[in-house]
N, C-alpha and C positions, 0 to 999 in steps of 0.2 A: 653199579654193581653189578657184574655178570652173576648167571646162574651157577655157573663152576666156582667163583669166588666165594659165593655164599654157602654152598655147600663144604668147601674146605674151611670156612668158617666156622660151621655148626659142627663137623667132624672134630675140630681142632677143640672147640670148647667142650664138646662131651669127653675128650679124651683126656683134657687137662681137670675136668671135673671128676673121673673116675681116677685120677692120678692122685688129686687132693684128698678124695674119699680114702685112699689105700696108703697113705703117708704113715699114717700111725702103726699100720701091721707091718711096713717096711721098716721103720724105726725099732719096733720091738724084734724083728727079726735080727736086724744088727746088733742089737742089745744080746739076745742070745748068742750069736757068734763070736761076740767077745769085741767087736770092732771099735765099738764107740769106747771101751775102757782103755783099749790098746792105743786109740788116738788120744785120748785125755792123759796118759801117760808121756807120750812122745811129746805132747804140746808142752807138758810141766816142766820134761827135761829139758828139750832142744829148742824151743822157741822162746826165748828170752826176749826181753824187750830190745836190747842190742841187736839182736839178730834179724828181729822184724823191723829196725830200723834201717838196717843195712840193706835188706831185701826190698824195702820201700825206695831207698834213695837210688839204688841200681836199676829199678823199675822205671825210676821218673828219670833218671840221668841218661840211660842208653838207648840209643834209638832204635826203634821199632823197625822189624821186616817191611811194614808197609811203606813207611818213608822211603826204604831203598826201592821196593817195588814200584813206587809212583816215579823216582827219578830215573829208573833203569828202564830203556826201551829197547826192541830191537827193530834193526832196519828190515823193510818189506822186500828189498831186492837182495840183498847179500846176507842177510840173516847175522850180521855183527850186532854184538852187544855195545849199545850207546849209553854211556854212564851221565852224560849231560843233556839238559836239553838245549835243541838247537835245531835247525832248518834244515840241514843238511848231514848225510852220514860221512864220517872219518876217511872210511874205507874205500867206497864206491862213489861217493860224490852225487847220490841221488836225493831229491827231497824225502824229508821223512814225514 
């Protein structure tokens, strides 16, 4: 572990500790603004069990953007979009 990584680790730990120490202050500030009551009211009215189930099913069934980003690549020569895995570019014939 290098000195720089140790410095980042210590700085991150200190910032995390400060954040956890001020968490109750942040929550009380949100309470005075009325954000928590609004969120509770929205949750009671609009987030029924059916809507949560449908949202969860869509998140599971729909492909994420990372799958598309992994499958798609660009040719280094002609900059064409290659949507399938292969050894050669369909446009210019160069090796990918």
